mmCIF file as gemmi writes it, N, C-alpha and C atoms, coordinates in Angstrom:
data_model
loop_
_atom_site.group_PDB
_atom_site.id
_atom_site.type_symbol
_atom_site.label_atom_id
_atom_site.label_alt_id
_atom_site.label_comp_id
_atom_site.label_asym_id
_atom_site.label_entity_id
_atom_site.label_seq_id
_atom_site.pdbx_PDB_ins_code
_atom_site.Cartn_x
_atom_site.Cartn_y
_atom_site.Cartn_z
_atom_site.occupancy
_atom_site.B_iso_or_equiv
_atom_site.pdbx_formal_charge
_atom_site.auth_seq_id
_atom_site.auth_asym_id
_atom_site.pdbx_PDB_model_num
ATOM 1 N N . UNK Axp A 1 ? 20.455 -10.689 5.452 1 0 ? 1 A 1
ATOM 2 C CA . UNK Axp A 1 ? 20.04 -11.628 6.49 1 0 ? 1 A 1
ATOM 3 C C . UNK Axp A 1 ? 18.791 -12.404 6.076 1 0 ? 1 A 1
ATOM 4 N N . UNK Axp A 2 ? 17.857 -11.747 5.438 1 0 ? 2 A 1
ATOM 5 C CA . UNK Axp A 2 ? 16.607 -12.407 5.074 1 0 ? 2 A 1
ATOM 6 C C . UNK Axp A 2 ? 16.857 -13.594 4.154 1 0 ? 2 A 1
ATOM 7 N N . UNK Axp A 3 ? 17.83 -13.469 3.27 1 0 ? 3 A 1
ATOM 8 C CA . UNK Axp A 3 ? 18.116 -14.565 2.359 1 0 ? 3 A 1
ATOM 9 C C . UNK Axp A 3 ? 18.526 -15.815 3.132 1 0 ? 3 A 1
ATOM 10 N N . UNK Axp A 4 ? 19.293 -15.629 4.193 1 0 ? 4 A 1
ATOM 11 C CA . UNK Axp A 4 ? 19.743 -16.758 4.995 1 0 ? 4 A 1
ATOM 12 C C . UNK Axp A 4 ? 18.554 -17.44 5.677 1 0 ? 4 A 1
ATOM 13 N N . UNK Axp A 5 ? 17.618 -16.659 6.198 1 0 ? 5 A 1
ATOM 14 C CA . UNK Axp A 5 ? 16.444 -17.212 6.867 1 0 ? 5 A 1
ATOM 15 C C . UNK Axp A 5 ? 15.605 -17.991 5.871 1 0 ? 5 A 1
ATOM 16 N N . UNK Axp A 6 ? 15.362 -17.421 4.7 1 0 ? 6 A 1
ATOM 17 C CA . UNK Axp A 6 ? 14.549 -18.087 3.688 1 0 ? 6 A 1
ATOM 18 C C . UNK Axp A 6 ? 15.215 -19.375 3.238 1 0 ? 6 A 1
ATOM 19 N N . UNK Axp A 7 ? 16.517 -19.344 3.02 1 0 ? 7 A 1
ATOM 20 C CA . UNK Axp A 7 ? 17.234 -20.543 2.59 1 0 ? 7 A 1
ATOM 21 C C . UNK Axp A 7 ? 17.156 -21.637 3.647 1 0 ? 7 A 1
ATOM 22 N N . UNK Axp A 8 ? 17.22 -21.274 4.909 1 0 ? 8 A 1
ATOM 23 C CA . UNK Axp A 8 ? 17.141 -22.252 5.989 1 0 ? 8 A 1
ATOM 24 C C . UNK Axp A 8 ? 15.758 -22.89 6.045 1 0 ? 8 A 1
ATOM 25 N N . UNK Axp A 9 ? 14.716 -22.107 5.843 1 0 ? 9 A 1
ATOM 26 C CA . UNK Axp A 9 ? 13.357 -22.632 5.932 1 0 ? 9 A 1
ATOM 27 C C . UNK Axp A 9 ? 12.961 -23.455 4.712 1 0 ? 9 A 1
ATOM 28 N N . UNK Axp A 10 ? 13.691 -23.367 3.62 1 0 ? 10 A 1
ATOM 29 C CA . UNK Axp A 10 ? 13.343 -24.117 2.419 1 0 ? 10 A 1
ATOM 30 C C . UNK Axp A 10 ? 13.952 -25.515 2.389 1 0 ? 10 A 1
ATOM 31 N N . UNK Axp A 11 ? 14.658 -25.912 3.425 1 0 ? 11 A 1
ATOM 32 C CA . UNK Axp A 11 ? 15.224 -27.258 3.468 1 0 ? 11 A 1
ATOM 33 C C . UNK Axp A 11 ? 14.103 -28.29 3.509 1 0 ? 11 A 1
ATOM 34 N N . UNK Axp A 12 ? 14.435 -29.527 3.129 1 0 ? 12 A 1
ATOM 35 C CA . UNK Axp A 12 ? 13.437 -30.593 3.165 1 0 ? 12 A 1
ATOM 36 C C . UNK Axp A 12 ? 12.877 -30.743 4.572 1 0 ? 12 A 1
ATOM 37 N N . UNK Axp A 13 ? 11.565 -30.879 4.663 1 0 ? 13 A 1
ATOM 38 C CA . UNK Axp A 13 ? 10.933 -31.044 5.96 1 0 ? 13 A 1
ATOM 39 C C . UNK Axp A 13 ? 10.688 -29.723 6.664 1 0 ? 13 A 1
ATOM 40 N N . UNK Axp A 14 ? 11.103 -28.617 6.075 1 0 ? 14 A 1
ATOM 41 C CA . UNK Axp A 14 ? 10.893 -27.298 6.672 1 0 ? 14 A 1
ATOM 42 C C . UNK Axp A 14 ? 9.508 -26.767 6.35 1 0 ? 14 A 1
ATOM 43 N N . UNK Axp A 15 ? 9.194 -25.642 6.913 1 0 ? 15 A 1
ATOM 44 C CA . UNK Axp A 15 ? 7.905 -25.009 6.659 1 0 ? 15 A 1
ATOM 45 C C . UNK Axp A 15 ? 7.851 -24.454 5.247 1 0 ? 15 A 1
ATOM 46 N N . UNK Axp A 16 ? 6.653 -24.475 4.657 1 0 ? 16 A 1
ATOM 47 C CA . UNK Axp A 16 ? 6.464 -23.777 3.391 1 0 ? 16 A 1
ATOM 48 C C . UNK Axp A 16 ? 6.115 -22.342 3.76 1 0 ? 16 A 1
ATOM 49 N N . UNK Axp A 17 ? 6.857 -21.409 3.197 1 0 ? 17 A 1
ATOM 50 C CA . UNK Axp A 17 ? 6.676 -20.019 3.584 1 0 ? 17 A 1
ATOM 51 C C . UNK Axp A 17 ? 6.313 -19.166 2.384 1 0 ? 17 A 1
ATOM 52 N N . UNK Axp A 18 ? 5.789 -17.983 2.679 1 0 ? 18 A 1
ATOM 53 C CA . UNK Axp A 18 ? 5.449 -17.016 1.643 1 0 ? 18 A 1
ATOM 54 C C . UNK Axp A 18 ? 5.878 -15.642 2.124 1 0 ? 18 A 1
ATOM 55 N N . UNK Axp A 19 ? 6.28 -14.814 1.183 1 0 ? 19 A 1
ATOM 56 C CA . UNK Axp A 19 ? 6.642 -13.438 1.502 1 0 ? 19 A 1
ATOM 57 C C . UNK Axp A 19 ? 5.443 -12.57 1.141 1 0 ? 19 A 1
ATOM 58 N N . UNK Axp A 20 ? 4.884 -11.892 2.134 1 0 ? 20 A 1
ATOM 59 C CA . UNK Axp A 20 ? 3.702 -11.058 1.945 1 0 ? 20 A 1
ATOM 60 C C . UNK Axp A 20 ? 4.138 -9.599 1.924 1 0 ? 20 A 1
ATOM 61 N N . UNK Axp A 21 ? 3.745 -8.884 0.872 1 0 ? 21 A 1
ATOM 62 C CA . UNK Axp A 21 ? 4.059 -7.46 0.751 1 0 ? 21 A 1
ATOM 63 C C . UNK Axp A 21 ? 2.736 -6.707 0.693 1 0 ? 21 A 1
ATOM 64 N N . UNK Axp A 22 ? 2.513 -5.832 1.677 1 0 ? 22 A 1
ATOM 65 C CA . UNK Axp A 22 ? 1.275 -5.06 1.747 1 0 ? 22 A 1
ATOM 66 C C . UNK Axp A 22 ? 1.57 -3.584 1.515 1 0 ? 22 A 1
ATOM 67 N N . UNK Axp A 23 ? 0.703 -2.902 0.764 1 0 ? 23 A 1
ATOM 68 C CA . UNK Axp A 23 ? 0.803 -1.458 0.582 1 0 ? 23 A 1
ATOM 69 C C . UNK Axp A 23 ? -0.061 -0.801 1.653 1 0 ? 23 A 1
ATOM 70 N N . UNK Axp A 24 ? 0.535 0.098 2.435 1 0 ? 24 A 1
ATOM 71 C CA . UNK Axp A 24 ? -0.173 0.775 3.516 1 0 ? 24 A 1
ATOM 72 C C . UNK Axp A 24 ? -0.165 2.265 3.22 1 0 ? 24 A 1
ATOM 73 N N . UNK Axp A 25 ? -1.355 2.877 3.203 1 0 ? 25 A 1
ATOM 74 C CA . UNK Axp A 25 ? -1.47 4.297 2.874 1 0 ? 25 A 1
ATOM 75 C C . UNK Axp A 25 ? -1.339 5.144 4.136 1 0 ? 25 A 1
ATOM 76 N N . UNK Axp A 26 ? -0.496 6.178 4.061 1 0 ? 26 A 1
ATOM 77 C CA . UNK Axp A 26 ? -0.315 7.117 5.16 1 0 ? 26 A 1
ATOM 78 C C . UNK Axp A 26 ? -1.482 8.103 5.126 1 0 ? 26 A 1
ATOM 79 N N . UNK Axp A 27 ? -2.26 8.217 6.208 1 0 ? 27 A 1
ATOM 80 C CA . UNK Axp A 27 ? -3.43 9.104 6.19 1 0 ? 27 A 1
ATOM 81 C C . UNK Axp A 27 ? -3.075 10.593 6.068 1 0 ? 27 A 1
ATOM 82 N N . UNK Axp A 28 ? -1.913 10.998 6.543 1 0 ? 28 A 1
ATOM 83 C CA . UNK Axp A 28 ? -1.524 12.411 6.476 1 0 ? 28 A 1
ATOM 84 C C . UNK Axp A 28 ? -1.113 12.832 5.071 1 0 ? 28 A 1
ATOM 85 N N . UNK Axp A 29 ? -0.211 12.059 4.457 1 0 ? 29 A 1
ATOM 86 C CA . UNK Axp A 29 ? 0.362 12.469 3.174 1 0 ? 29 A 1
ATOM 87 C C . UNK Axp A 29 ? -0.276 11.778 1.981 1 0 ? 29 A 1
ATOM 88 N N . UNK Axp A 30 ? -0.928 10.666 2.201 1 0 ? 30 A 1
ATOM 89 C CA . UNK Axp A 30 ? -1.514 9.915 1.097 1 0 ? 30 A 1
ATOM 90 C C . UNK Axp A 30 ? -0.506 9.025 0.39 1 0 ? 30 A 1
ATOM 91 N N . UNK Axp A 31 ? 0.736 9.015 0.858 1 0 ? 31 A 1
ATOM 92 C CA . UNK Axp A 31 ? 1.779 8.195 0.242 1 0 ? 31 A 1
ATOM 93 C C . UNK Axp A 31 ? 1.647 6.749 0.722 1 0 ? 31 A 1
ATOM 94 N N . UNK Axp A 32 ? 2.068 5.841 -0.125 1 0 ? 32 A 1
ATOM 95 C CA . UNK Axp A 32 ? 2.034 4.426 0.217 1 0 ? 32 A 1
ATOM 96 C C . UNK Axp A 32 ? 3.412 3.955 0.665 1 0 ? 32 A 1
ATOM 97 N N . UNK Axp A 33 ? 3.427 3.108 1.688 1 0 ? 33 A 1
ATOM 98 C CA . UNK Axp A 33 ? 4.648 2.422 2.102 1 0 ? 33 A 1
ATOM 99 C C . UNK Axp A 33 ? 4.371 0.926 2.01 1 0 ? 33 A 1
ATOM 100 N N . UNK Axp A 34 ? 5.419 0.153 1.913 1 0 ? 34 A 1
ATOM 101 C CA . UNK Axp A 34 ? 5.261 -1.284 1.751 1 0 ? 34 A 1
ATOM 102 C C . UNK Axp A 34 ? 5.805 -2.011 2.967 1 0 ? 34 A 1
ATOM 103 N N . UNK Axp A 35 ? 4.993 -2.9 3.52 1 0 ? 35 A 1
ATOM 104 C CA . UNK Axp A 35 ? 5.377 -3.721 4.668 1 0 ? 35 A 1
ATOM 105 C C . UNK Axp A 35 ? 5.596 -5.146 4.179 1 0 ? 35 A 1
ATOM 106 N N . UNK Axp A 36 ? 6.745 -5.712 4.494 1 0 ? 36 A 1
ATOM 107 C CA . UNK Axp A 36 ? 7.067 -7.075 4.078 1 0 ? 36 A 1
ATOM 108 C C . UNK Axp A 36 ? 7.118 -7.992 5.293 1 0 ? 36 A 1
ATOM 109 N N . UNK Axp A 37 ? 6.528 -9.17 5.151 1 0 ? 37 A 1
ATOM 110 C CA . UNK Axp A 37 ? 6.562 -10.176 6.208 1 0 ? 37 A 1
ATOM 111 C C . UNK Axp A 37 ? 6.788 -11.543 5.576 1 0 ? 37 A 1
ATOM 112 N N . UNK Axp A 38 ? 7.513 -12.394 6.266 1 0 ? 38 A 1
ATOM 113 C CA . UNK Axp A 38 ? 7.676 -13.782 5.844 1 0 ? 38 A 1
ATOM 114 C C . UNK Axp A 38 ? 6.865 -14.63 6.82 1 0 ? 38 A 1
ATOM 115 N N . UNK Axp A 39 ? 5.846 -15.311 6.288 1 0 ? 39 A 1
ATOM 116 C CA . UNK Axp A 39 ? 4.927 -16.075 7.127 1 0 ? 39 A 1
ATOM 117 C C . UNK Axp A 39 ? 4.731 -17.468 6.532 1 0 ? 39 A 1
ATOM 118 N N . UNK Axp A 40 ? 4.289 -18.43 7.351 1 0 ? 40 A 1
ATOM 119 C CA . UNK Axp A 40 ? 3.943 -19.748 6.812 1 0 ? 40 A 1
ATOM 120 C C . UNK Axp A 40 ? 2.783 -19.618 5.823 1 0 ? 40 A 1
ATOM 121 N N . UNK Axp A 41 ? 2.752 -20.484 4.809 1 0 ? 41 A 1
ATOM 122 C CA . UNK Axp A 41 ? 1.741 -20.385 3.757 1 0 ? 41 A 1
ATOM 123 C C . UNK Axp A 41 ? 0.311 -20.446 4.281 1 0 ? 41 A 1
ATOM 124 N N . UNK Axp A 42 ? 0.065 -21.207 5.34 1 0 ? 42 A 1
ATOM 125 C CA . UNK Axp A 42 ? -1.3 -21.329 5.84 1 0 ? 42 A 1
ATOM 126 C C . UNK Axp A 42 ? -1.771 -20.088 6.602 1 0 ? 42 A 1
ATOM 127 N N . UNK Axp A 43 ? -0.883 -19.145 6.901 1 0 ? 43 A 1
ATOM 128 C CA . UNK Axp A 43 ? -1.264 -17.924 7.621 1 0 ? 43 A 1
ATOM 129 C C . UNK Axp A 43 ? -1.346 -16.699 6.708 1 0 ? 43 A 1
ATOM 130 N N . UNK Axp A 44 ? -1.192 -16.867 5.396 1 0 ? 44 A 1
ATOM 131 C CA . UNK Axp A 44 ? -1.164 -15.73 4.475 1 0 ? 44 A 1
ATOM 132 C C . UNK Axp A 44 ? -2.472 -14.949 4.53 1 0 ? 44 A 1
ATOM 133 N N . UNK Axp A 45 ? -3.605 -15.623 4.47 1 0 ? 45 A 1
ATOM 134 C CA . UNK Axp A 45 ? -4.892 -14.928 4.482 1 0 ? 45 A 1
ATOM 135 C C . UNK Axp A 45 ? -5.118 -14.173 5.788 1 0 ? 45 A 1
ATOM 136 N N . UNK Axp A 46 ? -4.679 -14.732 6.902 1 0 ? 46 A 1
ATOM 137 C CA . UNK Axp A 46 ? -4.821 -14.054 8.193 1 0 ? 46 A 1
ATOM 138 C C . UNK Axp A 46 ? -4.034 -12.755 8.21 1 0 ? 46 A 1
ATOM 139 N N . UNK Axp A 47 ? -2.823 -12.78 7.672 1 0 ? 47 A 1
ATOM 140 C CA . UNK Axp A 47 ? -1.973 -11.591 7.646 1 0 ? 47 A 1
ATOM 141 C C . UNK Axp A 47 ? -2.577 -10.532 6.729 1 0 ? 47 A 1
ATOM 142 N N . UNK Axp A 48 ? -3.102 -10.95 5.579 1 0 ? 48 A 1
ATOM 143 C CA . UNK Axp A 48 ? -3.677 -9.99 4.635 1 0 ? 48 A 1
ATOM 144 C C . UNK Axp A 48 ? -4.977 -9.379 5.148 1 0 ? 48 A 1
ATOM 145 N N . UNK Axp A 49 ? -5.702 -10.089 5.993 1 0 ? 49 A 1
ATOM 146 C CA . UNK Axp A 49 ? -6.973 -9.577 6.51 1 0 ? 49 A 1
ATOM 147 C C . UNK Axp A 49 ? -6.816 -8.651 7.705 1 0 ? 49 A 1
ATOM 148 N N . UNK Axp A 50 ? -5.595 -8.474 8.216 1 0 ? 50 A 1
ATOM 149 C CA . UNK Axp A 50 ? -5.362 -7.59 9.361 1 0 ? 50 A 1
ATOM 150 C C . UNK Axp A 50 ? -5.679 -6.162 8.988 1 0 ? 50 A 1
């Protein structure tokens, strides 16, 4: 499904988007999990600073 969304947003006149992948550490086990988000390019820094 994600491929379809990305392909739709890449059409001419569409938003420029970026895929943000963050590593989040679990405090109990110390293991890392990865969170993926597709956001507009101008919001990348806001998402990373959360």
